[in-house]
C-alpha positions as CSV (number, residue, x, y, z in Angstrom):
1,X,0.0,0.0,0.0
2,X,1.4,3.4,-1.0
3,X,2.0,5.6,2.0
4,X,0.8,9.2,2.1
5,X,4.1,10.8,2.9
6,X,5.4,14.0,1.2
7,X,8.9,14.0,-0.4
8,X,11.8,14.2,2.1
9,X,13.1,17.2,0.2
10,X,9.9,19.1,0.9
11,X,10.0,18.2,4.6
12,X,13.6,19.2,5.0
13,X,12.9,22.6,3.3
14,X,9.9,23.2,5.5
15,X,11.7,22.3,8.7
16,X,14.5,24.7,7.9
17,X,12.0,27.5,6.9
18,X,10.0,26.9,10.0
19,X,13.1,27.2,12.2
20,X,14.5,30.3,10.5
21,X,11.2,31.9,9.5
22,X,13.0,32.9,6.4
23,X,13.3,31.3,2.9
24,X,16.6,33.1,2.4
25,X,18.4,31.8,5.5
26,X,16.9,28.3,4.8
27,X,18.3,28.4,1.3
28,X,21.7,29.3,2.6
29,X,21.7,26.5,5.1
30,X,20.5,23.9,2.5
31,X,22.7,25.2,-0.4
32,X,19.6,25.9,-2.5
33,X,18.1,29.0,-4.0
34,X,15.4,31.0,-2.2
35,X,12.9,30.2,-5.0
36,X,13.7,26.4,-4.7
37,X,12.9,26.5,-0.9
38,X,9.7,28.4,-1.7
39,X,8.7,25.9,-4.3
40,X,9.3,22.9,-1.9
41,X,7.2,24.6,0.8
42,X,4.5,25.5,-1.6
43,X,4.3,21.9,-2.9
44,X,4.1,20.6,0.7
45,X,1.2,23.0,1.4
46,X,-0.5,21.9,-1.7
47,X,0.0,18.2,-0.8
48,X,-1.4,18.8,2.7
49,X,-4.2,21.1,1.6
50,X,-3.5,23.6,4.4
51,X,-1.3,26.7,4.7
52,X,1.7,26.2,6.9
53,X,2.9,29.9,6.8
54,X,1.3,33.3,7.0
55,X,2.9,35.5,4.4
56,X,2.4,39.2,5.3
57,X,4.6,41.8,3.6
58,X,7.3,39.3,2.9
59,X,7.4,38.3,6.6
60,X,6.9,34.6,7.5
61,X,5.1,33.3,10.5
62,X,3.8,29.8,11.1
63,X,0.1,29.1,11.2
64,X,-1.3,27.1,14.1
65,X,-1.1,23.8,12.2
66,X,2.3,24.9,10.8
67,X,3.7,25.2,14.4
68,X,2.4,21.7,15.3
69,X,3.5,20.1,12.0
70,X,7.0,21.8,12.2
71,X,7.6,20.3,15.7
72,X,6.5,16.8,14.5
73,X,8.5,17.0,11.3
74,X,11.6,18.1,13.3
75,X,11.3,15.2,15.7
76,X,10.7,12.7,13.0
77,X,13.6,13.9,10.8
78,X,15.9,13.7,13.8
79,X,14.7,10.2,14.5
80,X,15.2,9.2,10.9
81,X,18.7,10.6,10.9
82,X,19.5,8.7,14.1
83,X,18.1,5.5,12.6
84,X,20.1,6.0,9.4
85,X,23.4,6.6,11.3
86,X,22.7,3.5,13.4
87,X,22.1,1.4,10.2
88,X,25.3,2.8,8.7
89,X,27.2,1.9,11.8
90,X,26.4,-1.8,11.1
91,X,28.5,-1.8,8.0
92,X,31.3,-3.4,10.0
93,X,28.8,-5.9,11.6
94,X,29.9,-4.8,15.1
95,X,26.6,-3.4,16.2
96,X,25.4,-0.3,18.0
97,X,24.2,0.3,21.5
98,X,22.1,3.4,22.3
99,X,22.5,4.2,26.0
100,X,20.7,6.9,28.0
101,X,23.0,8.3,30.7
102,X,23.0,10.8,33.6
103,X,25.1,13.7,32.4
104,X,27.8,14.0,35.1
105,X,27.9,10.2,35.7
106,X,28.7,9.8,32.0
107,X,31.5,12.4,31.9
108,X,33.1,11.6,35.3
109,X,32.7,7.9,35.5
110,X,31.6,6.1,32.4
111,X,33.4,7.7,29.5
112,X,36.9,7.5,31.1
113,X,36.3,3.7,31.4
114,X,34.9,3.1,27.9
115,X,38.3,2.4,26.4
116,X,38.4,-0.8,28.3
117,X,35.0,-1.8,26.8
118,X,36.2,-1.0,23.3
119,X,39.3,-3.0,23.9
120,X,37.1,-6.1,24.4
121,X,34.5,-5.1,21.8
122,X,36.3,-3.0,19.2
123,X,33.7,-3.3,16.5
124,X,30.8,-2.1,18.7
125,X,29.6,1.5,18.8
126,X,28.2,2.9,22.0
127,X,26.2,6.1,21.6
128,X,25.4,8.1,24.8
129,X,22.5,10.5,25.2
130,X,21.7,12.4,28.4
131,X,18.4,11.7,30.2
132,X,18.2,12.9,33.7
133,X,14.7,11.4,34.5
134,X,13.2,8.0,34.0
135,X,11.3,7.4,30.7
136,X,9.5,4.7,28.8
137,X,11.7,2.6,26.6
138,X,8.9,2.1,24.2
139,X,9.0,5.8,23.3
140,X,12.7,6.0,22.7
141,X,15.5,4.3,20.6
142,X,17.5,3.4,23.8
143,X,18.7,-0.2,24.4
144,X,19.5,0.6,28.1
145,X,19.9,3.4,30.6
146,X,22.0,4.3,33.6
147,X,19.7,5.5,36.3
148,X,20.1,6.8,39.8
149,X,17.3,6.1,42.3
150,X,15.3,3.1,43.1
151,X,15.3,-0.2,41.1
152,X,11.7,0.4,40.0
153,X,11.3,0.8,36.3
154,X,8.2,-0.9,34.8
155,X,8.8,-3.6,32.2
156,X,12.6,-3.4,32.7
157,X,15.5,-5.3,34.3
158,X,17.6,-3.3,36.8
159,X,21.1,-4.3,37.7
160,X,22.6,-2.6,40.8
161,X,26.0,-1.0,40.2
162,X,26.9,0.8,43.4
163,X,25.7,3.3,46.0
164,X,26.5,7.0,46.5
165,X,28.5,8.9,49.1
166,X,27.9,12.7,49.1
167,X,30.8,14.8,50.3
168,X,31.1,18.6,50.9
169,X,33.8,20.2,48.8
170,X,34.9,23.8,48.1
171,X,37.8,25.8,46.8
172,X,40.8,26.0,49.3
173,X,40.7,29.8,48.8
174,X,37.2,29.9,50.3
175,X,38.4,28.7,53.7
176,X,41.7,30.6,53.7
177,X,43.7,27.5,54.6
178,X,41.3,25.8,57.0
179,X,40.3,22.1,56.4
180,X,38.6,21.3,59.7
181,X,35.2,23.0,59.7
182,X,32.6,21.6,62.0
183,X,29.1,21.1,60.6
184,X,27.6,24.2,62.3
185,X,30.4,26.3,60.6
186,X,29.7,24.7,57.2
187,X,26.1,25.9,57.6
188,X,27.3,29.5,57.8
189,X,28.8,29.4,54.3
190,X,26.9,29.7,51.1
191,X,25.6,26.3,50.3
192,X,25.5,25.2,46.6
193,X,22.6,22.9,45.5
194,X,21.9,20.5,42.7
195,X,18.3,21.1,41.5
196,X,17.3,17.4,41.5
197,X,18.6,16.9,45.1
198,X,16.9,19.8,47.0
199,X,17.0,18.0,50.4
200,X,20.7,17.0,50.2
201,X,22.0,19.7,52.5
202,X,19.1,19.4,54.9
203,X,19.8,15.6,55.2
204,X,23.5,16.2,55.6
205,X,23.0,18.8,58.4
206,X,20.3,16.6,60.1
207,X,22.8,13.8,60.2
208,X,25.1,16.1,62.1
209,X,22.2,17.0,64.5
210,X,21.6,20.4,63.1
211,X,17.9,21.1,62.4
212,X,17.5,24.8,62.6
213,X,19.9,26.0,59.9
214,X,18.7,27.9,56.8
215,X,20.0,25.2,54.5
216,X,17.9,26.2,51.5
217,X,19.7,29.4,50.7
218,X,22.4,29.5,48.0
219,X,22.5,28.9,44.3
220,X,21.0,26.0,42.5
221,X,22.5,24.2,39.4
222,X,20.9,21.7,37.1
223,X,24.0,19.5,36.7
224,X,26.6,18.2,39.2
225,X,29.2,19.3,36.7
226,X,28.0,22.9,37.1
227,X,28.0,22.4,40.9
228,X,31.7,21.3,40.8
229,X,32.7,24.3,38.7
230,X,30.8,26.6,41.0
231,X,32.7,25.2,44.0
232,X,36.0,25.5,42.1
233,X,35.2,29.2,41.5
234,X,34.8,29.8,45.2
235,X,31.1,30.5,45.1
236,X,30.4,28.3,48.1
237,X,30.4,24.7,49.5
238,X,28.9,22.0,47.3
239,X,27.6,18.6,48.3
240,X,28.5,16.1,45.5
241,X,29.1,12.4,45.0
242,X,32.7,11.9,45.9
243,X,33.7,10.1,42.7
244,X,32.6,13.1,40.7
245,X,35.4,15.2,42.2
246,X,38.2,12.6,42.8
247,X,40.4,14.3,40.1
248,X,39.9,17.8,41.5
249,X,40.6,16.5,45.1
250,X,43.8,14.8,43.9
251,X,45.0,18.1,42.2
252,X,44.1,20.2,45.2
253,X,41.6,22.3,43.2
254,X,39.0,21.3,45.7
255,X,39.2,20.3,49.3
256,X,36.9,18.5,51.8
257,X,36.2,21.2,54.5
258,X,34.4,18.8,56.8
259,X,35.0,15.0,56.9
260,X,31.3,14.1,57.2
261,X,29.7,12.2,54.3
262,X,26.1,11.5,53.5
263,X,25.3,8.0,52.3
264,X,22.2,7.7,50.1
265,X,19.7,4.9,50.3
266,X,19.4,5.0,46.5
267,X,21.9,3.7,44.0
268,X,23.1,3.6,40.4
269,X,21.5,1.0,38.2
270,X,21.9,-0.3,34.6
271,X,18.4,-0.6,33.3
272,X,17.1,-2.2,30.1
273,X,13.8,-3.4,28.8
274,X,12.8,-7.0,29.5
275,X,12.5,-7.6,25.7
276,X,16.2,-7.0,25.3
277,X,17.6,-9.1,28.1
278,X,18.7,-11.7,25.7
279,X,20.2,-9.2,23.2
280,X,23.9,-10.1,22.9
281,X,25.1,-6.5,22.8
282,X,23.1,-5.7,25.9
283,X,24.4,-8.8,27.7
284,X,28.0,-7.8,26.8
285,X,27.5,-4.2,28.1
286,X,25.9,-5.5,31.3
287,X,28.8,-7.9,32.0
288,X,31.3,-5.1,31.4
289,X,29.4,-2.6,33.5
290,X,29.0,-5.0,36.4
291,X,32.7,-5.8,36.2
292,X,33.7,-2.1,36.2
293,X,31.3,-1.4,39.1
294,X,32.8,-4.3,41.1
295,X,36.3,-3.0,40.4
296,X,35.3,0.5,41.5
297,X,33.9,-0.8,44.8
298,X,37.0,-2.9,45.5
299,X,39.2,0.2,45.0
300,X,37.2,2.0,47.7
301,X,34.1,3.3,45.9
302,X,30.6,3.2,47.3
303,X,28.9,-0.1,47.9
């Protein structure tokens, strides 16, 4: 059965025009003439039977259906491009893994260890995409995800990697040489927060028996990597997973002002849909991740 799908050239021209709201800039991007872009968009509107743009005094704006269709076309073109690149990666028969990862975990823990995976599986390609929150595998192209939290992910298998130990860190310049603050003194400094862990400092102070401090003040950052840089810049004291700052601690760029850590009751997990538990590439990645996690724990990481 013939599918009712416009030409890919028309969709690409429309997506560019919708993004730029200009046939001229779209033509420059696509290496076409302005009139060619206009013809492609016109043919698409004729095919659909609805106007996608308002054209008033040579100015473009999207109609209501144009806004909706542009978003959908952009998402589908992006998905088609990813699928095409994934198919091309199979030319050497090694295979491709699409992994969703927590941003700072990926940059600080996973990526530095990936050379060991490639040494064992040199023809496999691992693509990493950041996802900070849980999602439905059925709505994404991912084969697996690395998740922090509880091992509850409907329709999925969850493999425990290790726990987490949160440690206060700051620039040595902030304390002017001191490294022995007591918890009440820490509470008097600017406290830096990670947006997804709003109660971290409250829990750390409660562990020290402090319940009346104004622990919610201070700046908030979306990513732990931002939090680390803010601490390095001397903006305050950050509470971060210790393995995220091991390099900065070794170099002396950060110090631990108070030797009190906060152990989380949650953990890091490798998660993948049940339908892929027998997929050879997923099994290989699982074995490697569990091996690396075990090595990390043996070397003093969190259990």
